[in-house]
DRENMAR-986119 format. One record per residue (C-alpha): x, y, z. Coordinates in nm, 2 decimals. Layout:
<recs>
<rec <X,Y,Z>>
...
</recs>
This chain:
<recs>
<rec <-9.94,-4.08,-3.25>>
<rec <-10.15,-4.41,-3.20>>
<rec <-10.16,-4.42,-3.57>>
<rec <-9.79,-4.45,-3.59>>
<rec <-9.82,-4.73,-3.32>>
<rec <-10.10,-4.90,-3.55>>
<rec <-9.85,-4.88,-3.86>>
<rec <-9.56,-4.98,-3.68>>
<rec <-9.74,-5.33,-3.55>>
<rec <-9.88,-5.38,-3.86>>
<rec <-9.54,-5.42,-4.01>>
<rec <-9.30,-5.51,-3.72>>
<rec <-9.37,-5.78,-3.45>>
<rec <-9.25,-5.65,-3.12>>
<rec <-9.38,-5.54,-2.77>>
<rec <-9.62,-5.29,-2.78>>
<rec <-9.44,-5.15,-2.46>>
<rec <-9.10,-5.11,-2.63>>
<rec <-9.25,-4.96,-2.95>>
<rec <-9.43,-4.68,-2.73>>
<rec <-9.12,-4.60,-2.52>>
<rec <-8.96,-4.60,-2.90>>
<rec <-9.22,-4.30,-2.98>>
<rec <-9.21,-4.14,-2.62>>
<rec <-8.81,-4.12,-2.73>>
<rec <-8.88,-3.94,-3.04>>
<rec <-9.12,-3.71,-2.89>>
<rec <-8.86,-3.62,-2.59>>
<rec <-8.63,-3.55,-2.87>>
<rec <-8.40,-3.85,-2.74>>
<rec <-8.17,-4.09,-2.92>>
<rec <-8.23,-4.45,-2.84>>
<rec <-7.97,-4.74,-2.84>>
<rec <-8.06,-5.10,-2.92>>
<rec <-7.88,-5.37,-2.74>>
<rec <-7.94,-5.70,-2.94>>
<rec <-7.78,-5.94,-3.18>>
<rec <-7.80,-5.91,-3.55>>
<rec <-8.06,-6.00,-3.71>>
<rec <-8.41,-5.89,-3.52>>
<rec <-8.53,-5.66,-3.77>>
<rec <-8.41,-5.34,-3.60>>
<rec <-8.31,-5.16,-3.93>>
<rec <-8.67,-5.24,-4.07>>
<rec <-8.81,-5.09,-3.75>>
<rec <-8.58,-4.75,-3.80>>
<rec <-8.72,-4.73,-4.16>>
<rec <-9.06,-4.79,-4.06>>
<rec <-9.05,-4.54,-3.78>>
<rec <-8.88,-4.26,-4.03>>
<rec <-9.14,-4.31,-4.31>>
<rec <-9.43,-4.30,-4.08>>
<rec <-9.36,-4.00,-3.95>>
<rec <-9.25,-3.84,-4.25>>
<rec <-8.89,-3.81,-4.21>>
<rec <-8.53,-3.83,-4.38>>
<rec <-8.39,-4.14,-4.30>>
<rec <-8.01,-4.24,-4.33>>
<rec <-7.84,-4.54,-4.24>>
<rec <-7.44,-4.56,-4.15>>
<rec <-7.29,-4.91,-4.13>>
<rec <-7.00,-4.89,-3.86>>
<rec <-6.70,-5.08,-3.90>>
<rec <-6.35,-5.10,-3.75>>
<rec <-6.22,-4.88,-4.02>>
<rec <-6.45,-4.62,-4.03>>
<rec <-6.31,-4.24,-4.00>>
<rec <-6.52,-3.97,-3.82>>
<rec <-6.54,-3.76,-4.16>>
<rec <-6.74,-4.09,-4.27>>
<rec <-7.02,-4.00,-4.05>>
<rec <-7.00,-3.61,-4.02>>
<rec <-6.87,-3.51,-4.34>>
<rec <-6.54,-3.35,-4.47>>
<rec <-6.37,-3.06,-4.67>>
<rec <-6.30,-3.12,-5.03>>
<rec <-6.07,-2.93,-5.24>>
<rec <-6.24,-2.82,-5.57>>
<rec <-5.91,-2.72,-5.79>>
<rec <-6.13,-2.57,-6.07>>
<rec <-6.29,-2.30,-5.82>>
<rec <-5.99,-2.28,-5.59>>
<rec <-6.19,-2.35,-5.27>>
<rec <-6.29,-2.61,-4.99>>
<rec <-6.62,-2.75,-5.03>>
<rec <-6.82,-2.93,-4.72>>
<rec <-6.94,-3.23,-4.83>>
<rec <-7.21,-3.34,-4.58>>
<rec <-7.20,-3.66,-4.41>>
<rec <-7.53,-3.88,-4.34>>
<rec <-7.56,-3.76,-3.99>>
<rec <-7.74,-3.43,-4.19>>
<rec <-8.07,-3.61,-4.19>>
<rec <-8.37,-3.64,-3.96>>
<rec <-8.33,-3.98,-3.84>>
<rec <-7.98,-4.16,-3.83>>
<rec <-7.94,-4.50,-3.79>>
<rec <-7.58,-4.61,-3.68>>
<rec <-7.57,-4.97,-3.72>>
<rec <-7.35,-5.20,-3.50>>
<rec <-7.23,-4.86,-3.35>>
<rec <-6.98,-5.04,-3.12>>
<rec <-6.79,-5.18,-3.41>>
<rec <-6.64,-4.86,-3.49>>
<rec <-6.33,-4.76,-3.29>>
<rec <-6.38,-4.47,-3.02>>
<rec <-6.25,-4.22,-3.23>>
<rec <-6.53,-4.23,-3.50>>
<rec <-6.79,-4.32,-3.20>>
<rec <-6.69,-3.96,-3.02>>
<rec <-6.74,-3.81,-3.33>>
<rec <-7.15,-3.85,-3.27>>
<rec <-7.11,-3.67,-2.93>>
<rec <-7.12,-3.34,-3.04>>
<rec <-7.43,-3.40,-3.32>>
<rec <-7.63,-3.59,-3.02>>
<rec <-7.58,-3.35,-2.74>>
<rec <-7.57,-3.01,-2.96>>
<rec <-7.75,-3.11,-3.29>>
<rec <-7.46,-2.95,-3.45>>
<rec <-7.12,-3.08,-3.60>>
<rec <-6.78,-2.89,-3.62>>
<rec <-6.53,-2.94,-3.91>>
<rec <-6.22,-2.71,-3.93>>
<rec <-6.37,-2.49,-3.69>>
<rec <-6.64,-2.42,-3.89>>
<rec <-7.00,-2.53,-3.70>>
<rec <-7.27,-2.65,-3.90>>
<rec <-7.64,-2.69,-3.75>>
<rec <-7.83,-3.02,-3.83>>
<rec <-8.18,-3.03,-3.94>>
<rec <-8.46,-3.07,-3.69>>
<rec <-8.56,-3.31,-3.58>>
<rec <-8.25,-3.53,-3.54>>
<rec <-8.28,-3.85,-3.37>>
<rec <-8.00,-4.12,-3.38>>
<rec <-8.10,-4.48,-3.35>>
<rec <-7.82,-4.69,-3.29>>
<rec <-7.76,-5.09,-3.27>>
<rec <-7.48,-5.20,-3.10>>
<rec <-7.40,-5.59,-3.07>>
<rec <-7.37,-5.77,-2.73>>
<rec <-7.01,-5.77,-2.54>>
<rec <-6.98,-6.10,-2.61>>
<rec <-6.94,-6.07,-2.99>>
<rec <-6.65,-6.04,-3.15>>
<rec <-6.50,-5.73,-3.27>>
<rec <-6.69,-5.47,-3.09>>
<rec <-6.52,-5.17,-2.88>>
<rec <-6.76,-5.12,-2.56>>
<rec <-6.92,-4.76,-2.57>>
<rec <-6.78,-4.51,-2.33>>
<rec <-6.95,-4.39,-2.05>>
<rec <-7.01,-4.06,-2.16>>
<rec <-7.17,-4.17,-2.49>>
<rec <-7.39,-4.42,-2.33>>
<rec <-7.52,-4.11,-2.14>>
<rec <-7.61,-3.92,-2.47>>
<rec <-7.89,-4.20,-2.54>>
<rec <-8.22,-4.10,-2.39>>
<rec <-8.28,-4.47,-2.34>>
<rec <-8.16,-4.82,-2.44>>
<rec <-8.43,-5.08,-2.56>>
<rec <-8.37,-5.43,-2.65>>
<rec <-8.63,-5.59,-2.90>>
<rec <-8.53,-5.95,-2.80>>
<rec <-8.57,-6.27,-3.00>>
<rec <-8.93,-6.35,-3.06>>
<rec <-9.12,-6.60,-2.94>>
<rec <-9.26,-6.94,-3.12>>
<rec <-9.61,-6.75,-3.18>>
<rec <-9.45,-6.41,-3.28>>
<rec <-9.17,-6.56,-3.52>>
<rec <-9.44,-6.77,-3.72>>
<rec <-9.63,-6.42,-3.74>>
<rec <-9.31,-6.26,-3.85>>
<rec <-9.28,-6.55,-4.14>>
<rec <-9.63,-6.53,-4.24>>
<rec <-9.60,-6.15,-4.32>>
<rec <-9.31,-6.19,-4.52>>
<rec <-9.50,-6.42,-4.71>>
<rec <-9.71,-6.15,-4.85>>
<rec <-9.46,-5.90,-4.89>>
<rec <-9.23,-5.83,-5.21>>
<rec <-8.89,-5.79,-5.13>>
<rec <-8.72,-5.76,-4.79>>
<rec <-8.83,-5.38,-4.72>>
<rec <-9.20,-5.32,-4.56>>
<rec <-9.15,-4.96,-4.55>>
<rec <-9.21,-4.90,-4.91>>
<rec <-9.58,-5.02,-4.84>>
<rec <-9.60,-4.73,-4.57>>
<rec <-9.76,-4.39,-4.63>>
<rec <-9.63,-4.10,-4.38>>
<rec <-9.88,-4.07,-4.11>>
<rec <-9.74,-3.70,-4.00>>
<rec <-9.54,-3.44,-4.15>>
<rec <-9.18,-3.32,-4.03>>
<rec <-9.35,-3.04,-3.88>>
<rec <-9.63,-3.21,-3.70>>
<rec <-9.33,-3.42,-3.52>>
<rec <-9.20,-3.09,-3.43>>
<rec <-9.50,-2.98,-3.30>>
<rec <-9.56,-3.28,-3.08>>
<rec <-9.19,-3.26,-2.94>>
<rec <-9.32,-2.89,-2.84>>
<rec <-9.61,-3.00,-2.68>>
<rec <-9.44,-3.27,-2.47>>
<rec <-9.22,-2.97,-2.31>>
<rec <-9.56,-2.80,-2.19>>
<rec <-9.66,-3.12,-2.01>>
<rec <-9.74,-3.04,-1.64>>
<rec <-9.52,-3.21,-1.39>>
<rec <-9.62,-3.19,-1.03>>
<rec <-9.35,-3.14,-0.74>>
<rec <-9.44,-3.48,-0.59>>
<rec <-9.34,-3.62,-0.94>>
<rec <-9.00,-3.43,-0.93>>
<rec <-8.94,-3.58,-0.61>>
<rec <-9.02,-3.92,-0.71>>
<rec <-8.77,-3.89,-0.99>>
<rec <-8.49,-3.77,-0.74>>
<rec <-8.57,-4.05,-0.49>>
<rec <-8.56,-4.33,-0.74>>
<rec <-8.21,-4.19,-0.86>>
<rec <-8.07,-4.11,-0.52>>
<rec <-8.17,-4.49,-0.43>>
<rec <-7.96,-4.59,-0.74>>
<rec <-7.64,-4.40,-0.63>>
<rec <-7.66,-4.52,-0.28>>
<rec <-7.70,-4.88,-0.36>>
<rec <-7.40,-5.08,-0.24>>
<rec <-7.38,-5.28,-0.55>>
<rec <-7.39,-4.99,-0.75>>
<rec <-7.04,-4.85,-0.89>>
<rec <-7.15,-4.51,-1.03>>
<rec <-7.44,-4.31,-1.18>>
<rec <-7.73,-4.21,-1.31>>
<rec <-7.59,-3.86,-1.33>>
<rec <-7.83,-3.55,-1.34>>
<rec <-7.86,-3.59,-1.72>>
<rec <-8.04,-3.92,-1.64>>
<rec <-8.30,-3.73,-1.42>>
<rec <-8.38,-3.51,-1.66>>
<rec <-8.40,-3.80,-1.90>>
<rec <-8.64,-3.98,-1.69>>
<rec <-8.84,-3.68,-1.65>>
<rec <-8.85,-3.61,-2.05>>
<rec <-8.97,-3.95,-2.10>>
<rec <-9.25,-3.95,-1.87>>
<rec <-9.38,-3.60,-2.01>>
<rec <-9.36,-3.81,-2.35>>
<rec <-9.57,-4.11,-2.21>>
<rec <-9.81,-3.89,-2.09>>
<rec <-9.88,-3.68,-2.38>>
<rec <-9.89,-4.01,-2.61>>
<rec <-10.15,-4.12,-2.33>>
<rec <-10.36,-3.81,-2.42>>
<rec <-10.28,-3.66,-2.08>>
<rec <-10.12,-3.27,-2.00>>
<rec <-9.97,-3.40,-1.70>>
<rec <-9.72,-3.65,-1.58>>
<rec <-9.77,-3.89,-1.33>>
<rec <-9.60,-4.16,-1.11>>
<rec <-9.71,-4.43,-1.34>>
<rec <-9.53,-4.28,-1.63>>
<rec <-9.21,-4.23,-1.43>>
<rec <-9.23,-4.65,-1.35>>
<rec <-9.30,-4.72,-1.72>>
<rec <-8.99,-4.51,-1.86>>
<rec <-8.74,-4.58,-1.55>>
<rec <-8.58,-4.93,-1.65>>
<rec <-8.51,-4.82,-2.04>>
<rec <-8.40,-4.48,-1.94>>
<rec <-8.16,-4.54,-1.64>>
<rec <-8.01,-4.92,-1.68>>
<rec <-7.76,-4.81,-1.92>>
<rec <-7.66,-4.51,-1.72>>
<rec <-7.56,-4.72,-1.40>>
<rec <-7.27,-5.00,-1.36>>
<rec <-7.37,-5.29,-1.09>>
<rec <-7.09,-5.51,-0.97>>
<rec <-7.29,-5.80,-1.05>>
<rec <-7.60,-5.89,-1.23>>
<rec <-7.83,-5.73,-1.49>>
<rec <-7.88,-5.35,-1.44>>
<rec <-8.25,-5.36,-1.50>>
<rec <-8.27,-5.57,-1.21>>
<rec <-8.11,-5.30,-1.00>>
<rec <-8.36,-5.04,-1.14>>
<rec <-8.63,-5.27,-1.07>>
<rec <-8.52,-5.30,-0.72>>
<rec <-8.49,-4.94,-0.68>>
<rec <-8.87,-4.86,-0.80>>
<rec <-8.97,-5.15,-0.57>>
<rec <-8.81,-4.96,-0.26>>
<rec <-8.91,-4.60,-0.37>>
<rec <-9.23,-4.49,-0.22>>
<rec <-9.49,-4.40,-0.48>>
<rec <-9.66,-4.06,-0.44>>
<rec <-10.04,-4.03,-0.42>>
<rec <-10.09,-4.37,-0.26>>
</recs>
């Protein structure tokens, strides 16, 4: 997986920590929500990731007039054959980029819930299994932007983590421009050769589920989550799904680091990205609340 990081950093300028968390989400079979303004290269990053992992990729641009069938598919009547044929939507892929997901109405956003949680879709009472692996990389515009529908809590909870690449600094932006000078066109993924195959990605996912977790690490996760739930400035959450997500991400990070056991440091590294979008502070940045909970929670083994 370190080769994947090398490919991503070769063509995409971003924090190595953010890219490592993105890879951990894939290994943990999780979905990722990017909360950033447009124009920061998230589509490029998604294509680079899919190409380097040897996975099928599709992109959907969410708009206010989009219907659920535009995402999951629809039954089409074939008069010459006197039958309905199910035409699969873009959700039938390995890596789905749901671009500007909060521009679509809630009904269309909800169409993704079954796919994200159960890796299947149901149309007219018939269930269709999705290909494995199935990873949703969604982007959303900040709530201050026009024409957005806030994602409901139930949908936010389906995302393993929320990441933000943020605006580049002067040095990073200059590096982006230098790299673009040497490329032909705007899609650097055409230069990428797959590093892994689909079967190898699935094997990494299975290995992550075998990473050992000591009882002290389990209790550390529980204590962090309980601290957040009891915080006087927090309105709700995170749910037990958040606890499970934190543990899954910690195991994936351990595997990416070449270990078969998770540590409290793996939990700390994942906590902000995994828990911040699952809480609702009465004031301020939810990420700060998670950092405060980490500071208050005793670390095992020390």
